[in-house]
C-alpha positions in Angstrom: 2.2 -18.4 21.9 -0.2 -19.2 19.7 0.4 -19.5 15.5 -2.2 -16.5 15.2 -0.5 -14.3 17.7 2.6 -15.0 16.7 2.0 -14.0 12.9 -0.3 -11.5 14.3 2.4 -9.6 15.8 4.8 -9.8 12.5 1.9 -8.5 10.5 2.3 -5.2 13.1 6.1 -5.3 12.5 5.5 -5.4 8.7 3.0 -2.6 9.1 5.4 -0.5 10.9 8.2 -1.2 8.3 5.3 0.2 5.6 4.5 3.1 7.8 8.3 4.1 8.0 9.0 4.0 4.3 7.1 7.3 4.0 9.6 9.7 6.0 12.6 7.8 4.6 11.6 8.2 0.7 10.6 11.8 1.5 14.2 12.7 2.5 15.8 10.2 -0.1 14.0 12.1 -3.2 16.2 15.2 -2.4 19.0 13.3 -4.0 17.6 10.4 -6.4 14.4 11.2 -8.4 11.3 9.2 -8.1 11.9 7.2 -11.4 15.4 5.8 -10.7 14.6 5.2 -7.1 11.1 2.9 -8.1 13.6 1.4 -10.6 16.4 0.5 -8.4 14.1 -0.6 -5.3 12.0 -2.9 -7.5 14.5 -4.5 -9.7 16.4 -5.3 -6.5 12.9 -7.0 -4.9 12.7 -8.7 -8.4 16.0 -10.3 -8.1 15.6 -11.5 -4.6 12.2 -13.1 -5.2 13.1 -14.8 -9.0 14.6 -17.8 -7.4 11.4 -18.4 -5.6 9.5 -17.7 -8.1 11.5 -19.2 -11.5 11.1 -22.7 -9.8 7.5 -22.9 -10.1 6.0 -24.2 -13.2 3.6 -21.0 -13.5 6.6 -19.1 -13.7 6.5 -19.7 -17.4 2.5 -19.9 -17.7 0.9 -17.5 -20.1 -2.1 -16.6 -18.1 -0.2 -16.1 -15.0 2.2 -13.9 -17.0 -0.4 -11.7 -18.5 -2.4 -11.6 -15.0 0.9 -10.8 -13.5 1.7 -8.3 -15.8 -1.9 -6.1 -15.5 -1.5 -6.6 -12.0 2.1 -4.9 -11.8 0.6 -2.1 -14.0 -1.8 -1.0 -11.5 0.7 -1.5 -9.0 3.2 0.8 -10.9 0.7 3.4 -11.4 0.0 3.4 -7.6 3.6 3.6 -6.8 4.7 6.0 -9.4 1.9 8.6 -8.2 2.6 8.2 -4.3 6.3 8.7 -4.8 6.2 11.7 -7.0 3.4 13.2 -4.7 5.9 12.5 -1.8 7.9 15.4 -3.5 5.1 18.1 -3.0 3.0 17.0 -0.1 4.3 15.9 3.5 5.3 12.3 4.5 2.5 12.0 6.8 -0.3 13.3 4.6 1.0 10.6 2.1 0.5 7.8 4.3 -2.8 8.9 5.6 -4.4 9.6 2.2 -2.6 6.2 0.8 -4.4 4.5 3.4 -7.7 5.5 1.8 -7.2 2.3 -0.5 -9.0 0.8 2.4 -12.2 2.7 1.8 -11.8 2.9 -2.0 -11.5 -0.7 -2.6 -15.4 -1.8 -1.5 -16.7 0.7 -3.9 -14.5 -0.3 -6.8 -15.7 -3.8 -6.0 -19.4 -2.9 -6.4 -18.4 -2.7 -10.5 -15.5 -4.6 -10.7 -16.2 -7.5 -8.5 -20.0 -7.4 -8.5 -20.5 -7.4 -4.5 -23.3 -5.8 -2.6 -22.0 -3.0 -0.4 -23.2 -2.5 3.0 -24.4 0.6 4.8 -21.5 0.8 7.0 -19.1 1.3 4.0 -21.3 3.8 2.4 -21.1 5.8 5.9 -17.5 4.9 6.2 -16.5 6.6 2.5 -18.4 9.8 3.3 -16.5 9.9 6.7 -13.0 9.4 5.1 -13.6 11.6 2.7 -14.8 14.4 4.8 -11.5 13.9 6.7 -9.3 14.1 3.4 -11.2 17.4 2.9 -10.5 18.7 6.0 -7.1 17.6 5.8 -6.4 19.0 2.2 -8.0 22.3 3.3 -4.3 23.4 4.8 -3.2 22.4 1.3 -5.2 24.9 -0.7 -2.9 27.4 0.9 -0.1 25.8 -0.7 -0.5 24.6 -4.8 2.6 22.3 -3.9 1.3 20.9 -1.2 -2.3 20.5 -2.9 -0.7 19.0 -6.1 1.0 16.4 -3.8 -2.1 15.3 -2.1 -4.0 14.9 -5.7 -1.4 12.5 -6.9 -1.4 10.6 -3.8 -5.2 10.2 -4.2 -5.0 9.2 -7.5 -2.4 6.6 -6.0 -4.8 5.4 -3.4 -7.3 4.3 -6.4 -4.5 2.8 -8.3 -3.7 0.4 -5.4 -7.3 -0.1 -4.9 -7.7 -1.4 -8.5 -4.5 -3.7 -8.0 -6.3 -5.4 -4.9 -9.2 -5.7 -6.4 -7.6 -7.4 -9.3 -5.5 -9.5 -6.9 -8.8 -10.4 -5.4 -10.3 -11.8 -8.4 -7.6 -13.4 -10.1 -4.7 -14.5 -7.6 -6.3 -17.6 -5.7 -5.0 -20.1 -8.7 -1.6 -18.2 -9.0 1.5 -19.0 -7.0 2.2 -16.0 -4.9 6.0 -16.0 -5.4 5.3 -15.8 -9.0 2.5 -13.7 -9.2 4.9 -11.1 -7.1 7.8 -11.0 -9.2 5.8 -10.3 -12.3 4.0 -7.2 -10.5 7.5 -6.0 -9.0 9.3 -6.7 -12.5 6.7 -4.5 -14.1 6.9 -1.5 -11.9 11.1 -1.8 -12.2 10.7 -2.1 -16.1 8.5 1.0 -16.5 10.1 3.0 -13.9 13.5 2.4 -15.9 12.3 3.1 -19.3 10.6 6.5 -18.1 14.1 7.7 -16.6 15.4 9.1 -19.9 11.8 10.2 -20.8 11.8 12.5 -17.8 14.2 15.7 -18.1 16.2 16.9 -15.1 16.0 13.5 -13.0 18.5 13.8 -10.2 20.6 10.5 -9.3 22.9 11.5 -6.6 23.9 8.1 -4.2 25.0 8.5 -0.6 24.3 6.0 2.4 21.3 7.0 3.1 19.7 6.9 -0.5 21.3 3.1 -0.6 20.1 2.4 2.8 16.4 3.5 1.6 16.3 1.3 -1.2 17.7 -1.7 0.2 15.1 -1.2 3.4 12.3 -0.7 0.9 13.3 -3.4 -1.3 13.8 -6.1 1.5 12.2 -5.4 4.8 8.7 -3.4 3.0 8.7 -5.3 0.1 10.0 -9.3 -0.2 10.0 -9.7 3.3 6.8 -7.9 3.6 5.0 -10.3 0.8 6.8 -13.2 2.5 5.3 -12.7 5.8 1.9 -11.7 4.9 1.3 -14.8 2.5 2.2 -16.7 5.4 0.5 -15.1 7.7 -2.7 -14.9 5.8 -2.8 -18.9 6.7 -3.2 -18.2 10.3 -4.6 -14.9 11.1 -8.2 -13.4 9.4 -8.5 -11.3 6.9 -10.7 -9.0 8.9 -8.0 -9.3 11.6 -5.1 -8.7 9.6 -7.1 -5.5 7.9 -7.5 -4.1 11.6 -3.7 -4.1 12.1 -2.9 -2.5 8.4 -4.8 0.4 9.6 -1.4 1.2 11.7 0.3 1.9 8.5 -1.0 5.3 8.0 -0.5 6.2 11.8 2.8 4.9 11.8 3.4 6.8 8.8 2.8 10.1 10.6 4.4 9.1 13.7 7.6 8.4 12.5 7.6 11.4 10.2 7.4 13.7 13.1 10.0 11.1 14.8 12.5 10.7 12.2 12.3 13.7 10.0 10.9 16.3 12.3 8.0 17.3 10.0 5.5 19.6 11.2 1.9 18.4 11.2 -0.9 21.2 10.5 -3.7 21.0 13.1 -6.0 20.0 9.5 -3.7 17.1 9.1 -4.3 15.8 12.6 -8.0 16.6 12.6 -8.4 15.4 9.0 -6.2 12.6 9.3 -7.8 11.3 12.8 -11.2 11.3 11.0 -9.9 9.1 8.1 -8.3 6.5 10.2 -11.3 6.2 12.2 -13.3 5.6 8.9 -10.9 3.1 7.9 -11.1 1.3 11.1 -14.9 1.4 11.2 -14.6 -0.4 7.7 -12.2 -3.2 8.8 -14.1 -3.7 12.4 -17.1 -4.4 10.4 -15.5 -6.7 8.2 -14.4 -8.6 11.4 -17.8 -8.4 12.5 -19.4 -9.8 9.8 -16.9 -12.4 9.1 -17.0 -13.4 12.9 -20.9 -13.8 12.4 -20.8 -15.7 9.3 -18.4 -17.9 11.0 -20.7 -18.3 14.0 -23.9 -19.0 11.7 -21.7 -21.9 10.0 -20.7 -23.4 13.3 -24.5 -23.5 14.3 -25.3 -25.0 11.6 -23.3 -28.0 11.7 -24.3 -28.5 15.3 
């Protein structure tokens, strides 16, 4: 087995872990409110990755700390809006809407990274948001679900901003150090918010503890380690195609694990959104292959 295929399969496994977190967190929020859950989840991740980060001299570098804190702030917004949104919308809808960050990222890159956008991305964005409208049509009959969908849309924008920021600043940063500060920010902000929000539920049971450990270790630290290592051998465009599986796994495991009902609006709209995400990643893959081929020809 080649390293490319080996790490591609690992990325697929990580994508499954990300997808399965949606139904797990959905159930856990019945016992533990979003802020305590996020504080414990990311504190655990921070403590696990700290020994790897503290050994690097960048751990005390002022510029790295500032960039890491800002990246963590955007990441914190994403997780807070996503987790609170999960209290009101379904796990399947949350996973599908969160996946829109793939579509939103190129649009944000126009302004932030000053890059040109192809017609494929423009068409894909229109298709994706059409799917979102169709999926949310069912939510209009229930203000609670609609509120959750809106919060999750904000989450997708926050994730896209975080990725754009990482794209601009992470090249010269140690991945463990940069990751630690991001995880640490989410943990600290979430912990600070706990006493500020009335009526927070803090009930521990075996399922809640399992979810915290699973999201912190497998969907958190392990995911960071694997993706960092895998991107050495797997082309970003190929990884993007694999990551399209996250909203699909989220929907499937929501039905499988918690017997969640998926409406016809969610099925149709979600399918359209996944196709739009897939269209963007395929276009990036073909663009990368064309650029590589052109480079190979120029060298001959």
